[in-house]
Biopython code that builds the backbone (N, CA, C, O; Angstrom):
import numpy as np
from Bio.PDB.StructureBuilder import StructureBuilder

atoms = [
    (1, "UNK", "N", (38.230, 16.828, -39.442)),
    (1, "UNK", "CA", (37.720, 17.095, -40.772)),
    (1, "UNK", "C", (36.956, 18.408, -40.755)),
    (1, "UNK", "O", (36.266, 18.740, -39.790)),
    (2, "UNK", "N", (37.095, 19.133, -41.831)),
    (2, "UNK", "CA", (36.357, 20.381, -41.993)),
    (2, "UNK", "C", (35.679, 20.318, -43.356)),
    (2, "UNK", "O", (36.254, 20.679, -44.382)),
    (3, "UNK", "N", (34.445, 19.850, -43.328)),
    (3, "UNK", "CA", (33.703, 19.646, -44.564)),
    (3, "UNK", "C", (32.889, 20.880, -44.920)),
    (3, "UNK", "O", (32.275, 21.490, -44.045)),
    (4, "UNK", "N", (32.877, 21.255, -46.205)),
    (4, "UNK", "CA", (31.970, 22.324, -46.636)),
    (4, "UNK", "C", (30.561, 21.743, -46.736)),
    (4, "UNK", "O", (30.359, 20.697, -47.353)),
    (5, "UNK", "N", (29.605, 22.411, -46.139)),
    (5, "UNK", "CA", (28.251, 21.868, -46.145)),
    (5, "UNK", "C", (27.416, 22.531, -47.237)),
    (5, "UNK", "O", (27.630, 23.686, -47.604)),
    (6, "UNK", "N", (26.470, 21.764, -47.735)),
    (6, "UNK", "CA", (25.534, 22.290, -48.728)),
    (6, "UNK", "C", (24.404, 22.956, -47.961)),
    (6, "UNK", "O", (23.539, 22.283, -47.400)),
    (7, "UNK", "N", (24.417, 24.246, -47.943)),
    (7, "UNK", "CA", (23.362, 25.007, -47.275)),
    (7, "UNK", "C", (23.458, 26.453, -47.741)),
    (7, "UNK", "O", (24.532, 26.937, -48.098)),
    (8, "UNK", "N", (22.344, 27.115, -47.730)),
    (8, "UNK", "CA", (22.342, 28.533, -48.083)),
    (8, "UNK", "C", (23.035, 29.325, -46.975)),
    (8, "UNK", "O", (23.197, 28.841, -45.855)),
    (9, "UNK", "N", (23.425, 30.512, -47.298)),
    (9, "UNK", "CA", (24.054, 31.383, -46.293)),
    (9, "UNK", "C", (23.102, 31.584, -45.105)),
    (9, "UNK", "O", (23.524, 31.584, -43.949)),
    (10, "UNK", "N", (21.817, 31.755, -45.415)),
    (10, "UNK", "CA", (20.814, 31.946, -44.372)),
    (10, "UNK", "C", (20.724, 30.716, -43.474)),
    (10, "UNK", "O", (20.689, 30.839, -42.249)),
    (11, "UNK", "N", (20.686, 29.526, -44.083)),
    (11, "UNK", "CA", (20.603, 28.298, -43.287)),
    (11, "UNK", "C", (21.858, 28.092, -42.440)),
    (11, "UNK", "O", (21.768, 27.649, -41.295)),
    (12, "UNK", "N", (23.017, 28.408, -42.993)),
    (12, "UNK", "CA", (24.259, 28.290, -42.211)),
    (12, "UNK", "C", (24.215, 29.226, -41.008)),
    (12, "UNK", "O", (24.612, 28.856, -39.903)),
    (13, "UNK", "N", (23.726, 30.442, -41.239)),
    (13, "UNK", "CA", (23.616, 31.401, -40.136)),
    (13, "UNK", "C", (22.620, 30.907, -39.087)),
    (13, "UNK", "O", (22.898, 30.956, -37.889)),
    (14, "UNK", "N", (21.463, 30.433, -39.542)),
    (14, "UNK", "CA", (20.455, 29.931, -38.609)),
    (14, "UNK", "C", (20.972, 28.746, -37.790)),
    (14, "UNK", "O", (20.689, 28.633, -36.598)),
    (15, "UNK", "N", (21.722, 27.875, -38.439)),
    (15, "UNK", "CA", (22.316, 26.738, -37.746)),
    (15, "UNK", "C", (23.293, 27.220, -36.669)),
    (15, "UNK", "O", (23.271, 26.743, -35.534)),
    (16, "UNK", "N", (24.137, 28.162, -37.041)),
    (16, "UNK", "CA", (25.114, 28.712, -36.099)),
    (16, "UNK", "C", (24.426, 29.393, -34.918)),
    (16, "UNK", "O", (24.807, 29.181, -33.767)),
    (17, "UNK", "N", (23.422, 30.203, -35.203)),
    (17, "UNK", "CA", (22.698, 30.899, -34.136)),
    (17, "UNK", "C", (22.009, 29.897, -33.213)),
    (17, "UNK", "O", (21.991, 30.078, -31.996)),
    (18, "UNK", "N", (21.445, 28.846, -33.790)),
    (18, "UNK", "CA", (20.798, 27.818, -32.967)),
    (18, "UNK", "C", (21.816, 27.144, -32.055)),
    (18, "UNK", "O", (21.518, 26.858, -30.895)),
    (19, "UNK", "N", (23.008, 26.892, -32.569)),
    (19, "UNK", "CA", (24.066, 26.288, -31.746)),
    (19, "UNK", "C", (24.516, 27.240, -30.637)),
    (19, "UNK", "O", (24.800, 26.808, -29.520)),
    (20, "UNK", "N", (24.579, 28.521, -30.946)),
    (20, "UNK", "CA", (24.938, 29.508, -29.917)),
    (20, "UNK", "C", (23.876, 29.580, -28.817)),
    (20, "UNK", "O", (24.198, 29.695, -27.635)),
    (21, "UNK", "N", (22.624, 29.511, -29.221)),
    (21, "UNK", "CA", (21.543, 29.495, -28.217)),
    (21, "UNK", "C", (21.698, 28.298, -27.284)),
    (21, "UNK", "O", (21.553, 28.420, -26.068)),
    (22, "UNK", "N", (21.993, 27.152, -27.867)),
    (22, "UNK", "CA", (22.179, 25.936, -27.050)),
    (22, "UNK", "C", (23.390, 26.092, -26.129)),
    (22, "UNK", "O", (23.338, 25.679, -24.971)),
    (23, "UNK", "N", (24.461, 26.675, -26.622)),
    (23, "UNK", "CA", (25.650, 26.893, -25.783)),
    (23, "UNK", "C", (25.309, 27.803, -24.606)),
    (23, "UNK", "O", (25.740, 27.550, -23.481)),
    (24, "UNK", "N", (24.551, 28.843, -24.856)),
    (24, "UNK", "CA", (24.138, 29.736, -23.770)),
    (24, "UNK", "C", (23.221, 29.022, -22.788)),
    (24, "UNK", "O", (23.312, 29.234, -21.578)),
    (25, "UNK", "N", (22.343, 28.182, -23.304)),
    (25, "UNK", "CA", (21.455, 27.409, -22.432)),
    (25, "UNK", "C", (22.273, 26.467, -21.547)),
    (25, "UNK", "O", (21.984, 26.320, -20.359)),
    (26, "UNK", "N", (23.280, 25.838, -22.120)),
    (26, "UNK", "CA", (24.129, 24.928, -21.340)),
    (26, "UNK", "C", (24.916, 25.665, -20.271)),
    (26, "UNK", "O", (25.201, 25.116, -19.207)),
    (27, "UNK", "N", (25.262, 26.899, -20.555)),
    (27, "UNK", "CA", (25.953, 27.718, -19.545)),
    (27, "UNK", "C", (25.066, 27.886, -18.323)),
    (27, "UNK", "O", (25.529, 27.806, -17.186)),
    (28, "UNK", "N", (23.787, 28.121, -18.574)),
    (28, "UNK", "CA", (22.843, 28.360, -17.485)),
    (28, "UNK", "C", (22.265, 27.076, -16.893)),
    (28, "UNK", "O", (21.962, 27.015, -15.701)),
    (29, "UNK", "N", (22.114, 26.062, -17.726)),
    (29, "UNK", "CA", (21.536, 24.782, -17.299)),
    (29, "UNK", "C", (22.383, 23.646, -17.863)),
    (29, "UNK", "O", (22.060, 23.111, -18.924)),
    (30, "UNK", "N", (23.460, 23.267, -17.176)),
    (30, "UNK", "CA", (24.324, 22.190, -17.688)),
    (30, "UNK", "C", (23.543, 20.908, -17.926)),
    (30, "UNK", "O", (22.556, 20.627, -17.246)),
    (31, "UNK", "N", (24.002, 20.137, -18.902)),
    (31, "UNK", "CA", (23.354, 18.861, -19.237)),
    (31, "UNK", "C", (24.422, 17.777, -19.283)),
    (31, "UNK", "O", (25.590, 18.039, -19.570)),
    (32, "UNK", "N", (23.998, 16.567, -18.996)),
    (32, "UNK", "CA", (24.926, 15.447, -19.014)),
    (32, "UNK", "C", (25.033, 14.862, -20.410)),
    (32, "UNK", "O", (24.062, 14.840, -21.166)),
    (33, "UNK", "N", (26.220, 14.390, -20.743)),
    (33, "UNK", "CA", (26.456, 13.663, -21.986)),
    (33, "UNK", "C", (25.715, 12.338, -21.915)),
    (33, "UNK", "O", (25.711, 11.673, -20.879)),
    (34, "UNK", "N", (25.088, 11.961, -23.023)),
    (34, "UNK", "CA", (24.429, 10.670, -23.108)),
    (34, "UNK", "C", (24.630, 10.153, -24.529)),
    (34, "UNK", "O", (24.245, 10.812, -25.495)),
    (35, "UNK", "N", (25.222, 8.998, -24.650)),
    (35, "UNK", "CA", (25.549, 8.445, -25.962)),
    (35, "UNK", "C", (24.340, 8.371, -26.893)),
    (35, "UNK", "O", (24.472, 8.570, -28.101)),
    (36, "UNK", "N", (23.182, 8.090, -26.342)),
    (36, "UNK", "CA", (21.994, 7.920, -27.179)),
    (36, "UNK", "C", (21.215, 9.204, -27.419)),
    (36, "UNK", "O", (20.606, 9.371, -28.476)),
    (37, "UNK", "N", (21.227, 10.104, -26.457)),
    (37, "UNK", "CA", (20.342, 11.260, -26.564)),
    (37, "UNK", "C", (21.035, 12.619, -26.575)),
    (37, "UNK", "O", (20.436, 13.608, -26.996)),
    (38, "UNK", "N", (22.273, 12.685, -26.125)),
    (38, "UNK", "CA", (22.940, 13.989, -26.039)),
    (38, "UNK", "C", (24.450, 13.842, -26.209)),
    (38, "UNK", "O", (25.217, 13.967, -25.255)),
    (39, "UNK", "N", (24.850, 13.575, -27.441)),
    (39, "UNK", "CA", (26.271, 13.470, -27.767)),
    (39, "UNK", "C", (26.612, 14.546, -28.790)),
    (39, "UNK", "O", (25.734, 15.285, -29.235)),
    (40, "UNK", "N", (27.874, 14.634, -29.160)),
    (40, "UNK", "CA", (28.265, 15.641, -30.151)),
    (40, "UNK", "C", (27.461, 15.461, -31.442)),
    (40, "UNK", "O", (27.007, 16.443, -32.029)),
    (41, "UNK", "N", (27.285, 14.238, -31.878)),
    (41, "UNK", "CA", (26.589, 13.996, -33.137)),
    (41, "UNK", "C", (25.082, 14.121, -33.004)),
    (41, "UNK", "O", (24.442, 14.723, -33.867)),
    (42, "UNK", "N", (24.501, 13.574, -31.954)),
    (42, "UNK", "CA", (23.041, 13.684, -31.809)),
    (42, "UNK", "C", (22.625, 15.146, -31.670)),
    (42, "UNK", "O", (21.564, 15.542, -32.153)),
    (43, "UNK", "N", (23.456, 15.942, -31.015)),
    (43, "UNK", "CA", (23.130, 17.364, -30.872)),
    (43, "UNK", "C", (23.220, 18.096, -32.201)),
    (43, "UNK", "O", (22.401, 18.975, -32.472)),
    (44, "UNK", "N", (24.192, 17.757, -33.032)),
    (44, "UNK", "CA", (24.275, 18.383, -34.357)),
    (44, "UNK", "C", (23.039, 18.007, -35.175)),
    (44, "UNK", "O", (22.466, 18.856, -35.859)),
    (45, "UNK", "N", (22.632, 16.748, -35.108)),
    (45, "UNK", "CA", (21.432, 16.318, -35.835)),
    (45, "UNK", "C", (20.222, 17.134, -35.376)),
    (45, "UNK", "O", (19.406, 17.547, -36.200)),
    (46, "UNK", "N", (20.104, 17.364, -34.084)),
    (46, "UNK", "CA", (18.992, 18.166, -33.559)),
    (46, "UNK", "C", (19.005, 19.561, -34.171)),
    (46, "UNK", "O", (17.961, 20.073, -34.576)),
    (47, "UNK", "N", (20.186, 20.181, -34.242)),
    (47, "UNK", "CA", (20.291, 21.522, -34.825)),
    (47, "UNK", "C", (19.965, 21.509, -36.315)),
    (47, "UNK", "O", (19.252, 22.384, -36.807)),
    (48, "UNK", "N", (20.488, 20.518, -37.031)),
    (48, "UNK", "CA", (20.216, 20.425, -38.470)),
    (48, "UNK", "C", (18.725, 20.210, -38.710)),
    (48, "UNK", "O", (18.151, 20.803, -39.623)),
    (49, "UNK", "N", (18.102, 19.372, -37.902)),
    (49, "UNK", "CA", (16.667, 19.124, -38.064)),
    (49, "UNK", "C", (15.847, 20.397, -37.922)),
    (49, "UNK", "O", (14.789, 20.531, -38.537)),
    (50, "UNK", "N", (16.328, 21.323, -37.119)),
    (50, "UNK", "CA", (15.570, 22.578, -36.921)),
    (50, "UNK", "C", (15.580, 23.464, -38.153)),
    (50, "UNK", "O", (14.675, 24.279, -38.329)),
    (51, "UNK", "N", (16.586, 23.324, -39.015)),
    (51, "UNK", "CA", (16.646, 24.170, -40.212)),
    (51, "UNK", "C", (16.315, 23.403, -41.486)),
    (51, "UNK", "O", (16.083, 24.010, -42.532)),
    (52, "UNK", "N", (16.289, 22.078, -41.409)),
    (52, "UNK", "CA", (16.066, 21.254, -42.604)),
    (52, "UNK", "C", (14.593, 21.190, -42.973)),
    (52, "UNK", "O", (13.711, 21.337, -42.127)),
    (53, "UNK", "N", (14.354, 20.967, -44.249)),
    (53, "UNK", "CA", (12.972, 20.795, -44.722)),
    (53, "UNK", "C", (12.396, 19.486, -44.190)),
    (53, "UNK", "O", (11.207, 19.402, -43.883)),
    (54, "UNK", "N", (13.245, 18.470, -44.082)),
    (54, "UNK", "CA", (12.839, 17.177, -43.540)),
    (54, "UNK", "C", (13.862, 16.745, -42.500)),
    (54, "UNK", "O", (15.053, 17.015, -42.660)),
    (55, "UNK", "N", (13.421, 16.082, -41.441)),
    (55, "UNK", "CA", (14.388, 15.621, -40.436)),
    (55, "UNK", "C", (15.336, 14.575, -41.016)),
    (55, "UNK", "O", (14.969, 13.823, -41.919)),
    (56, "UNK", "N", (16.533, 14.536, -40.497)),
    (56, "UNK", "CA", (17.491, 13.524, -40.927)),
    (56, "UNK", "C", (16.989, 12.146, -40.496)),
    (56, "UNK", "O", (16.398, 12.008, -39.425)),
    (57, "UNK", "N", (17.220, 11.143, -41.316)),
    (57, "UNK", "CA", (16.744, 9.804, -40.944)),
    (57, "UNK", "C", (17.566, 9.238, -39.790)),
    (57, "UNK", "O", (18.738, 9.577, -39.625)),
    (58, "UNK", "N", (16.945, 8.382, -39.001)),
    (58, "UNK", "CA", (17.676, 7.740, -37.922)),
    (58, "UNK", "C", (18.679, 6.766, -38.526)),
    (58, "UNK", "O", (18.388, 6.082, -39.507)),
    (59, "UNK", "N", (19.856, 6.714, -37.929)),
    (59, "UNK", "CA", (20.897, 5.812, -38.391)),
    (59, "UNK", "C", (21.850, 5.511, -37.245)),
    (59, "UNK", "O", (22.067, 6.345, -36.365)),
    (60, "UNK", "N", (22.411, 4.320, -37.265)),
    (60, "UNK", "CA", (23.453, 3.993, -36.286)),
    (60, "UNK", "C", (24.641, 4.932, -36.434)),
    (60, "UNK", "O", (25.421, 5.095, -35.496)),
    (61, "UNK", "N", (24.789, 5.548, -37.597)),
    (61, "UNK", "CA", (25.911, 6.458, -37.851)),
    (61, "UNK", "C", (25.826, 7.715, -36.986)),
    (61, "UNK", "O", (26.832, 8.393, -36.774)),
    (62, "UNK", "N", (24.639, 8.023, -36.490)),
    (62, "UNK", "CA", (24.491, 9.140, -35.550)),
    (62, "UNK", "C", (25.032, 8.742, -34.181)),
    (62, "UNK", "O", (25.617, 9.563, -33.475)),
    (63, "UNK", "N", (24.836, 7.496, -33.813)),
    (63, "UNK", "CA", (25.275, 7.028, -32.497)),
    (63, "UNK", "C", (26.764, 6.705, -32.461)),
    (63, "UNK", "O", (27.358, 6.650, -31.384)),
    (64, "UNK", "N", (27.364, 6.494, -33.607)),
    (64, "UNK", "CA", (28.794, 6.187, -33.704)),
    (64, "UNK", "C", (29.468, 7.309, -34.490)),
    (64, "UNK", "O", (29.525, 7.249, -35.718)),
    (65, "UNK", "N", (29.974, 8.323, -33.807)),
    (65, "UNK", "CA", (30.487, 9.511, -34.482)),
    (65, "UNK", "C", (31.535, 9.262, -35.566)),
    (65, "UNK", "O", (31.692, 10.090, -36.464)),
    (66, "UNK", "N", (32.245, 8.154, -35.503)),
    (66, "UNK", "CA", (33.239, 7.865, -36.543)),
    (66, "UNK", "C", (32.587, 7.706, -37.918)),
    (66, "UNK", "O", (33.264, 7.774, -38.944)),
    (67, "UNK", "N", (31.273, 7.494, -37.931)),
    (67, "UNK", "CA", (30.545, 7.306, -39.187)),
    (67, "UNK", "C", (29.671, 8.501, -39.558)),
    (67, "UNK", "O", (29.008, 8.481, -40.595)),
    (68, "UNK", "N", (29.661, 9.530, -38.735)),
    (68, "UNK", "CA", (28.741, 10.640, -38.983)),
    (68, "UNK", "C", (29.055, 11.383, -40.275)),
    (68, "UNK", "O", (28.142, 11.845, -40.960)),
    (69, "UNK", "N", (30.341, 11.505, -40.617)),
    (69, "UNK", "CA", (30.658, 12.173, -41.877)),
    (69, "UNK", "C", (30.217, 11.327, -43.070)),
    (69, "UNK", "O", (29.839, 11.867, -44.110)),
    (70, "UNK", "N", (30.266, 10.018, -42.924)),
    (70, "UNK", "CA", (29.785, 9.137, -43.989)),
    (70, "UNK", "C", (28.281, 9.313, -44.183)),
    (70, "UNK", "O", (27.785, 9.296, -45.309)),
    (71, "UNK", "N", (27.571, 9.478, -43.087)),
    (71, "UNK", "CA", (26.126, 9.717, -43.173)),
    (71, "UNK", "C", (25.853, 11.041, -43.884)),
    (71, "UNK", "O", (24.995, 11.113, -44.764)),
    (72, "UNK", "N", (26.581, 12.080, -43.503)),
    (72, "UNK", "CA", (26.407, 13.385, -44.149)),
    (72, "UNK", "C", (26.711, 13.285, -45.640)),
    (72, "UNK", "O", (26.014, 13.880, -46.462)),
    (73, "UNK", "N", (27.737, 12.542, -45.980)),
    (73, "UNK", "CA", (28.086, 12.343, -47.393)),
    (73, "UNK", "C", (26.965, 11.587, -48.117)),
    (73, "UNK", "O", (26.537, 11.986, -49.200)),
    (74, "UNK", "N", (26.501, 10.502, -47.512)),
    (74, "UNK", "CA", (25.425, 9.702, -48.119)),
    (74, "UNK", "C", (24.153, 10.518, -48.320)),
    (74, "UNK", "O", (23.412, 10.286, -49.275)),
    (75, "UNK", "N", (23.895, 11.470, -47.430)),
    (75, "UNK", "CA", (22.703, 12.315, -47.530)),
    (75, "UNK", "C", (22.930, 13.532, -48.431)),
    (75, "UNK", "O", (22.052, 14.383, -48.570)),
    (76, "UNK", "N", (24.111, 13.604, -49.038)),
    (76, "UNK", "CA", (24.471, 14.700, -49.954)),
    (76, "UNK", "C", (24.462, 16.057, -49.251)),
    (76, "UNK", "O", (24.020, 17.059, -49.815)),
    (77, "UNK", "N", (24.954, 16.074, -48.019)),
    (77, "UNK", "CA", (25.027, 17.314, -47.251)),
    (77, "UNK", "C", (26.394, 17.987, -47.349)),
    (77, "UNK", "O", (26.566, 19.121, -46.901)),
    (78, "UNK", "N", (27.352, 17.295, -47.929)),
    (78, "UNK", "CA", (28.709, 17.832, -48.064)),
    (78, "UNK", "C", (28.892, 18.340, -49.490)),
    (78, "UNK", "O", (28.567, 17.646, -50.454)),
    (79, "UNK", "N", (29.408, 19.539, -49.612)),
    (79, "UNK", "CA", (29.627, 20.173, -50.911)),
    (79, "UNK", "C", (30.924, 19.634, -51.516)),
    (79, "UNK", "O", (32.011, 20.152, -51.261)),
    (80, "UNK", "N", (30.779, 18.578, -52.327)),
    (80, "UNK", "CA", (31.949, 17.997, -52.984)),
    (80, "UNK", "C", (31.516, 17.100, -54.124)),
    (80, "UNK", "O", (30.411, 16.559, -54.129)),
    (81, "UNK", "N", (32.409, 16.952, -55.090)),
    (81, "UNK", "CA", (32.207, 15.993, -56.174)),
    (81, "UNK", "C", (33.127, 14.790, -55.994)),
    (81, "UNK", "O", (33.154, 13.896, -56.839)),
    (82, "UNK", "N", (33.869, 14.766, -54.909)),
    (82, "UNK", "CA", (34.822, 13.695, -54.638)),
    (82, "UNK", "C", (34.118, 12.455, -54.112)),
    (82, "UNK", "O", (33.005, 12.533, -53.590)),
    (83, "UNK", "N", (34.778, 11.310, -54.255)),
    (83, "UNK", "CA", (34.280, 10.108, -53.594)),
    (83, "UNK", "C", (34.416, 10.334, -52.088)),
    (83, "UNK", "O", (35.137, 11.232, -51.652)),
    (84, "UNK", "N", (33.724, 9.519, -51.302)),
    (84, "UNK", "CA", (33.802, 9.683, -49.854)),
    (84, "UNK", "C", (35.239, 9.555, -49.358)),
    (84, "UNK", "O", (35.698, 10.367, -48.555)),
    (85, "UNK", "N", (35.944, 8.541, -49.835)),
    (85, "UNK", "CA", (37.329, 8.322, -49.404)),
    (85, "UNK", "C", (38.213, 9.516, -49.754)),
    (85, "UNK", "O", (39.029, 9.944, -48.937)),
    (86, "UNK", "N", (38.055, 10.057, -50.965)),
    (86, "UNK", "CA", (38.853, 11.215, -51.377)),
    (86, "UNK", "C", (38.456, 12.471, -50.605)),
    (86, "UNK", "O", (39.302, 13.310, -50.293)),
    (87, "UNK", "N", (37.169, 12.595, -50.302)),
    (87, "UNK", "CA", (36.711, 13.750, -49.515)),
    (87, "UNK", "C", (37.322, 13.704, -48.117)),
    (87, "UNK", "O", (37.757, 14.730, -47.594)),
    (88, "UNK", "N", (37.354, 12.528, -47.518)),
    (88, "UNK", "CA", (37.972, 12.384, -46.182)),
    (88, "UNK", "C", (39.432, 12.830, -46.222)),
    (88, "UNK", "O", (39.909, 13.500, -45.306)),
    (89, "UNK", "N", (40.127, 12.460, -47.271)),
    (89, "UNK", "CA", (41.536, 12.873, -47.396)),
    (89, "UNK", "C", (41.638, 14.384, -47.613)),
    (89, "UNK", "O", (42.472, 15.051, -47.000)),
    (90, "UNK", "N", (40.794, 14.909, -48.478)),
    (90, "UNK", "CA", (40.871, 16.326, -48.839)),
    (90, "UNK", "C", (40.484, 17.258, -47.697)),
    (90, "UNK", "O", (41.037, 18.351, -47.579)),
    (91, "UNK", "N", (39.539, 16.840, -46.853)),
    (91, "UNK", "CA", (39.020, 17.721, -45.815)),
    (91, "UNK", "C", (39.551, 17.420, -44.420)),
    (91, "UNK", "O", (39.048, 17.945, -43.427)),
    (92, "UNK", "N", (40.567, 16.575, -44.355)),
    (92, "UNK", "CA", (41.206, 16.284, -43.068)),
    (92, "UNK", "C", (42.107, 17.464, -42.716)),
    (92, "UNK", "O", (42.895, 17.918, -43.547)),
    (93, "UNK", "N", (41.992, 17.955, -41.497)),
    (93, "UNK", "CA", (42.732, 19.172, -41.143)),
    (93, "UNK", "C", (43.657, 19.014, -39.941)),
    (93, "UNK", "O", (44.217, 20.011, -39.485)),
    (94, "UNK", "N", (43.841, 17.817, -39.413)),
    (94, "UNK", "CA", (44.646, 17.701, -38.196)),
    (94, "UNK", "C", (46.081, 18.184, -38.397)),
    (94, "UNK", "O", (46.609, 18.886, -37.535)),
    (95, "UNK", "N", (46.730, 17.827, -39.515)),
    (95, "UNK", "CA", (48.095, 18.285, -39.747)),
    (95, "UNK", "C", (48.135, 19.793, -39.975)),
    (95, "UNK", "O", (49.017, 20.485, -39.466)),
    (96, "UNK", "N", (47.184, 20.286, -40.735)),
    (96, "UNK", "CA", (47.119, 21.730, -40.990)),
    (96, "UNK", "C", (46.910, 22.471, -39.675)),
    (96, "UNK", "O", (47.579, 23.468, -39.406)),
    (97, "UNK", "N", (45.989, 21.988, -38.863)),
    (97, "UNK", "CA", (45.698, 22.635, -37.581)),
    (97, "UNK", "C", (46.920, 22.621, -36.680)),
    (97, "UNK", "O", (47.204, 23.606, -35.999)),
    (98, "UNK", "N", (47.638, 21.518, -36.670)),
    (98, "UNK", "CA", (48.861, 21.439, -35.857)),
    (98, "UNK", "C", (49.902, 22.450, -36.341)),
    (98, "UNK", "O", (50.531, 23.143, -35.542)),
    (99, "UNK", "N", (50.070, 22.519, -37.661)),
    (99, "UNK", "CA", (51.059, 23.434, -38.240)),
    (99, "UNK", "C", (50.670, 24.899, -38.069)),
    (99, "UNK", "O", (51.533, 25.773, -37.991)),
    (100, "UNK", "N", (49.366, 25.160, -38.012)),
    (100, "UNK", "CA", (48.876, 26.534, -37.972)),
    (100, "UNK", "C", (48.379, 26.948, -36.593)),
    (100, "UNK", "O", (47.727, 27.984, -36.462)),
    (101, "UNK", "N", (48.671, 26.163, -35.570)),
    (101, "UNK", "CA", (48.089, 26.422, -34.244)),
    (101, "UNK", "C", (48.392, 27.825, -33.719)),
    (101, "UNK", "O", (47.620, 28.361, -32.924)),
    (102, "UNK", "N", (49.493, 28.422, -34.145)),
    (102, "UNK", "CA", (49.840, 29.762, -33.688)),
    (102, "UNK", "C", (49.534, 30.836, -34.737)),
    (102, "UNK", "O", (49.787, 32.020, -34.515)),
    (103, "UNK", "N", (48.991, 30.415, -35.870)),
    (103, "UNK", "CA", (48.699, 31.359, -36.948)),
    (103, "UNK", "C", (47.502, 32.218, -36.586)),
    (103, "UNK", "O", (46.602, 31.798, -35.858)),
    (104, "UNK", "N", (47.518, 33.413, -37.106)),
    (104, "UNK", "CA", (46.378, 34.308, -36.927)),
    (104, "UNK", "C", (45.916, 34.776, -38.281)),
    (104, "UNK", "O", (46.757, 35.144, -39.101)),
    (105, "UNK", "N", (44.683, 34.784, -38.555)),
    (105, "UNK", "CA", (43.611, 34.141, -37.810)),
    (105, "UNK", "C", (43.563, 32.646, -38.125)),
    (105, "UNK", "O", (43.554, 32.247, -39.290)),
    (106, "UNK", "N", (43.534, 31.846, -37.097)),
    (106, "UNK", "CA", (43.563, 30.392, -37.199)),
    (106, "UNK", "C", (42.425, 29.873, -38.058)),
    (106, "UNK", "O", (42.638, 29.016, -38.916)),
    (107, "UNK", "N", (41.223, 30.380, -37.839)),
    (107, "UNK", "CA", (40.048, 29.866, -38.559)),
    (107, "UNK", "C", (40.181, 30.075, -40.074)),
    (107, "UNK", "O", (39.681, 29.261, -40.851)),
    (108, "UNK", "N", (40.837, 31.136, -40.494)),
    (108, "UNK", "CA", (41.060, 31.372, -41.919)),
    (108, "UNK", "C", (42.120, 30.420, -42.439)),
    (108, "UNK", "O", (41.966, 29.849, -43.519)),
    (109, "UNK", "N", (43.175, 30.246, -41.695)),
    (109, "UNK", "CA", (44.296, 29.411, -42.130)),
    (109, "UNK", "C", (43.883, 27.946, -42.325)),
    (109, "UNK", "O", (44.345, 27.304, -43.268)),
    (110, "UNK", "N", (43.023, 27.406, -41.452)),
    (110, "UNK", "CA", (42.651, 25.993, -41.602)),
    (110, "UNK", "C", (41.677, 25.796, -42.764)),
    (110, "UNK", "O", (41.451, 24.661, -43.185)),
    (111, "UNK", "N", (41.104, 26.863, -43.283)),
    (111, "UNK", "CA", (40.172, 26.754, -44.401)),
    (111, "UNK", "C", (40.856, 26.961, -45.745)),
    (111, "UNK", "O", (40.253, 26.708, -46.788)),
    (112, "UNK", "N", (42.089, 27.411, -45.738)),
    (112, "UNK", "CA", (42.830, 27.617, -46.982)),
    (112, "UNK", "C", (43.330, 26.279, -47.507)),
    (112, "UNK", "O", (43.847, 25.458, -46.749)),
    (113, "UNK", "N", (43.176, 26.071, -48.783)),
    (113, "UNK", "CA", (43.673, 24.824, -49.417)),
    (113, "UNK", "C", (44.352, 25.185, -50.710)),
    (113, "UNK", "O", (44.846, 24.304, -51.415)),
]
sb = StructureBuilder()
sb.init_structure("model")
sb.init_model(0)
sb.init_chain("A")
sb.init_seg("    ")
for serial, (resi, resn, name, xyz) in enumerate(atoms, 1):
    if name == "N":
        sb.init_residue(resn, " ", resi, " ")
    sb.init_atom(name, np.array(xyz, "f"), 0.0, 1.0, " ", f" {name:<3s}", serial, name[0])
structure = sb.get_structure()
């Protein structure tokens, strides 16, 4: 899924830069995956909390990544007027990514709708 997020250009940039800093830190100091404290979703929450006015609430949806997009939707973090089910259909990109895997630039092609 490739969801458009509700955030200012500045906040999107700050989020990206924070993620890059973490990637560089991991290059120098590798860390172990931990379902509760250091997973793909818990790490995104950590980055979002650094730019958000208020920290994201704790939820089992953070620990179970299959529900993380539902949490983002419930918190109104996704830029859409669609229902959650329709948003999942609209922003699913696996087929597009498969079809465009050799396209250049790939990142532009998967964002076209």
